[in-house]
N, C-alpha and C positions, 0 to 999 in steps of 0.2 A: 486391345486384341478381343476382349470380350464383346465389345459393340460390333465390332466388324464380323465376329464369328457368328453372334447370336442374333443379329439383325440383317446386316448388309448381305451376307452371303445366303440366307434363306429367301431374302426378297429377290435376289438375282437369279437363284435356282428356280423359283416359282414363275418367275417371267418367261424363262426359256425352257423349262421342262415341258415335255410332251403331255398335252392333256388327253385323257381317255374319252373316247366317244362312245356313247351308248350303243348297243348293237342293234337296237330296235329303231333306228333313225331312218333307215334307208331299207328299201323292199326291192328284190331283183325280179322283173317280170319273167314269167316262166315261158312266154312265148317269143319275145324279142331280145330279152336280157338286158333291158335298160333300168338302171338303178333309179327308183322313184323316192322321193322324200315322202316321208309318213304323212305329214300333213297335207301335201299336195293330192296323195292317194286317197286320204280319208276324205276331202273335199269333193273327189270326183268319184265318190261311192265305190272305192276300190276297183275302179276301172282303168287301165294302164292309158296313160295320156298320149303315148307314142304310137301304140299299134291297136288300142281299143280292147285289148284282152281283159274278159271279165274275170276277176280274181273271186275267190271265196268270201263271203260277207257274212258277218253273224246276224242272226235275226234281229236283236236289239239295235244294231247299227243300221239295219235296213229300216226298220220301223221308224227310227228317228228321222230318217230321210224320206220316208213315205207319207206319214201324218202331218197334218196341218201344225206348223210349229214345233214338229218333233215330239209333241205330247200325246200320249196314249195311255190307257188304263189295262192293266194285266188281268186276264180272265183266269180264275182258279180252275185248276185241273185236278181231278181226283187222282190221289196217288195209288198205285197198283201195289200188289203184293210183292215185296221185294225178293228176289231171287228164288221164285217158286219151285224151280228144277233142282236147286243146289247144284248149279252147274259150275264146273272148274275145267279149265284147260291148262294152259300155263300160269294163269293167275285164277283166283277166285272172282265170281261175277261181281259181288260187292266191292271188291278191290278195284275192279276196273271201272265201275261206276263212279267211285269216289276220285280216281285218277282224272276220268273224264270231266268230272265236276269242277276240279281244281284247275284243269287246263283250259277250260271255257268258261269258266265263272258263271255258268248257268246249271240249273237243276236237272234238265233233261234236254232230250233232242228235239222238242218243239215248244215254241212260245206262241201263245194266244193272246191277243190284244184286241181292243176297241177303241175307236176314234173316229176322225174325219180327214177325208182326202178332197180338198177344194170344197169344203162344207158338204161332202158327201158321207153321211155316216155309215161305217162298215164294221165288220168283225174280220180279223185278218189272223191267220196262222202260218207259221214259217218254221221250217225244219233247218236245224244247225247240223251241217254236214262235218263240222269240227267236233261234235260230240258223238264219238264212235261211229263215224261215217254216216251220221244222220239215220242209222237203222231203225226199222219199224219195231217197236216192242209194244208191250201193253200201254206204256204211258202215251206214246204217240196216238195210239187208238182212243185212249181217253180224252186225249187233247182235241181231237178232230170232232168227237161226239160233243164234247164241250163246247166246242166253237159253233157246230151246227145248232145245238139247243139254244145257246146265247143269240144266235142270229135270227131263230125263229121266234124267241121271246121278245125280241127288239125289233122285229120285222126288218131286218137290215140284210144286204147282200153279205156273201162271205166270199173272201179273196184268199186263196192258198198259194203258199210258195213251197215248191217241193225241192228237196235236194236230199238223196238218200242212196245208200250202196245196197238197199233191199231190206229183208228181214233180219232181225237180231237173232243171231245165232244160239245166243246163250240163253234164249227164252223158247226154242224149240216150236212145237206146234201151238203153243200160245200165242207166238208171234204171227204165225200165219192165220191164226183166227182174227186178227185185226183186218184182214182184207174184206171179208163179209161184214163185219161190225162198221166199218168206215164206208162202205157200199150204202148200208141202211141209213147212215147218217146223212149221205149226199141226196138219198130218196126223201128224207124228211124235208130237205130245202126245196125240193122240186113239188113236193105236195103243197108246201106253204106259198109256192109262187115266187121264190126269192131266187135272185141270180147266184150263180156259183161260178167264179173264174178261177182258173189255175194258171199259174205262172211257173213253168218248169225251168229249173236252173240246173247248172252243170254240178254233179251228175244226177240224173234221176233214172233209177234202174231198178231191177227185181221186182219184187211183190209191190212195191209202191207204184210203178208203173202199170202194174196189172190190177191196180184197184182206184183209189180216190184221185191218182195223179191225171187219170185219162177221162174223168167222168165230168168234167167242166162243161158248162154251157158255152164258154170261150176259152180256146186253149192258146196261151201265149207262152213263148220260150224267149229267154235270153239268147244272144248270139253264140254260135259254136257249142251250145250246150249239148252233151251226151244224153240221150233219151233212149232207153231200150229195156228189155226183159232180160235177154242174155246178151253179154259183151260181143263186141266184133271178133275177138280172138276167140272165143268158145265157138262161135259161128263158122269161123274159118277152119278150125280143126275139125269140126263135126262134117261139114260139106265139103271140105278140101278144095275150095276155091277162093280165089282172090276177090274180095269185096270191093265194090265201087268206092271212088274217092269220096270222102265225106259221108260214108254210110253212117246212118243212126244220128247224125248231127241235125241241130235244129234245121238248118238252111235245107237239108236234103228231105227232113220229113214235111217241111212247108210245102215244097214242090210236089210230094207225093200225097198231099192232102190229109195229114194227120194233125197238122197245127193251122191255127186261123192267122197268127202272127208271129214274127220275130221281131222283138224291140229291145233295143239297148236299154241299160239299166237306167240312164238318166232320164229316160222318156217314158218309163212306167208310170209314173205318178199321174201325168196328165192322161195318158191313154186309158187307164183304169177308170179314172174318173169319168172320162167322156162315155166310155162303153157302159158304165153302171148307170149313167143318167139316160142314155138312150134305152137300155132295158128296162129301167123303171118308169119311164115317161116323164122325167123332169126336165127342168129347163137346161140350157147350156150350161157349161161349166164356168163358175165364178172364179177368175184367176186373182181378182184383188178388189178391193173397194176403192171408190173415189174418194178423194179427202173431202172432209166437211168443209162447207163454205166458210170462208173466214168472216167472222162477225165484225163489221166496221161500226163504231160508235158515230153516230149522226151528231153533228154539234147542235146545241140548243137554238131554237128559233130566236130571232132577234125579238126583243119586246116592242110591242106596237106603241109607237110614239104619237104624241099629239101632233095635229095637223099644224104645219108651219105655215106662217103668212107667205103669200106668193112674192116672189121677188120681182124686180123691176122687168127682167126679161119675159116673166109669164104673167104679168099683171093685166087685168082687163083695161084696154086704154079708155072705154066709156066709163069706167067706174069713177067716182068722186074722190078726188084726192084729199087727204088730211090738210087742215090749215097749217100754214107755216108757223113754227113757233116762235 
């Protein structure tokens, strides 16, 4: 009985018992409700394979898909003073920062990096909406200035991906001061003659839209991204009128001249590289290298042999014949 109870029964129970499935294997699309497998969603850059809905993507994951080989070098951003206003609502501001850092695994709401897109060297900056709604604080202002200074030093274009709910409430007027600071940083690029491309993602609102997010030489947006200063609900309550369908969405703004392009996430890499090479006067985009020619080893030449006596078929008929032996 000990053998049956100690070995056979646990073995049978392990075969027929219900296995626990991790909760993060599937993601439900907010637009169509399709359940998407996490690997399939990641390979498609967090775009729904059923309806094309563009979900939130973290800056680090975006850069891995953007740069050649997924390799890039982070640019150091000066750290600002922590909690300069000693702000407290339901939580202390430092506690909110630590919670956001733990949830996003990032230090702050913007990541700056340098690398190459189709062999086109650039400096890129991306906001993380998952970090306190990508709100613009002093660190974000420092990050944009650091990105612009690095681009000027290396003579590279700057590509910025915006995603924010506006200014950071916990930093008050210091957050609003980042609007003129980042505008000056963009002017540094223009004085240096370097392209500045902005990719507006969902959502880009508030003071971010009122400053660096709308100052690009080329304005690109992802499909159906909300781009505005005040949201549609606030506008409807203010003017007490029904807004047009798709108001303040990327396609609506493209039709009314506020954007240059609306490009799906999977095509951004090729399009950004093409635009940058046009603006900088470089050649066409290099999509890949031709394989090197295969080196074939030629056989050694045959050694020169001594002249053989002519055969009967090729002998001169007038030549004297050797005497018979």
